[in-house]
C-alpha positions as CSV (number, residue, x, y, z in Angstrom):
1,M,117.5,95.8,96.9
2,I,118.4,94.7,100.5
3,V,119.1,91.0,101.0
4,I,119.0,89.7,104.6
5,D,120.0,86.1,105.3
6,I,117.9,84.8,108.2
7,P,119.5,81.6,109.6
8,G,117.1,78.7,109.4
9,R,114.7,80.6,107.2
10,G,116.6,81.7,104.1
11,E,117.0,85.0,102.4
12,L,114.6,88.0,102.7
13,N,114.8,90.3,99.7
14,L,113.5,93.8,100.3
15,Q,112.9,96.3,97.5
16,H,111.0,98.9,99.6
17,L,111.1,99.4,103.4
18,V,109.1,102.0,105.3
19,L,109.6,102.4,109.1
20,D,108.1,104.4,111.9
21,Y,104.8,104.9,110.1
22,N,102.8,106.6,112.8
23,G,104.3,109.9,114.0
24,T,106.7,110.4,111.0
25,I,104.5,110.2,107.9
26,A,101.1,109.7,109.6
27,F,98.8,111.2,112.2
28,D,96.3,109.0,114.1
29,G,97.0,106.2,111.6
30,S,96.3,108.1,108.4
31,L,98.9,109.4,106.0
32,I,99.7,113.1,106.3
33,K,98.4,115.0,103.2
34,G,101.0,114.9,100.4
35,V,103.0,112.0,101.7
36,E,101.6,109.4,99.4
37,E,102.5,111.5,96.3
38,E,106.0,111.9,97.5
39,L,106.4,108.1,98.2
40,N,105.2,107.3,94.7
């Protein structure tokens, strides 16, 4: 888990984080075939 302290807001606890969705694991906004199975 990643814990990020945001001043004035409190802590943000992240268990999963996916970045750069379109262009890395998607094409035209849809997941590329096979990606969902790999993420699960």
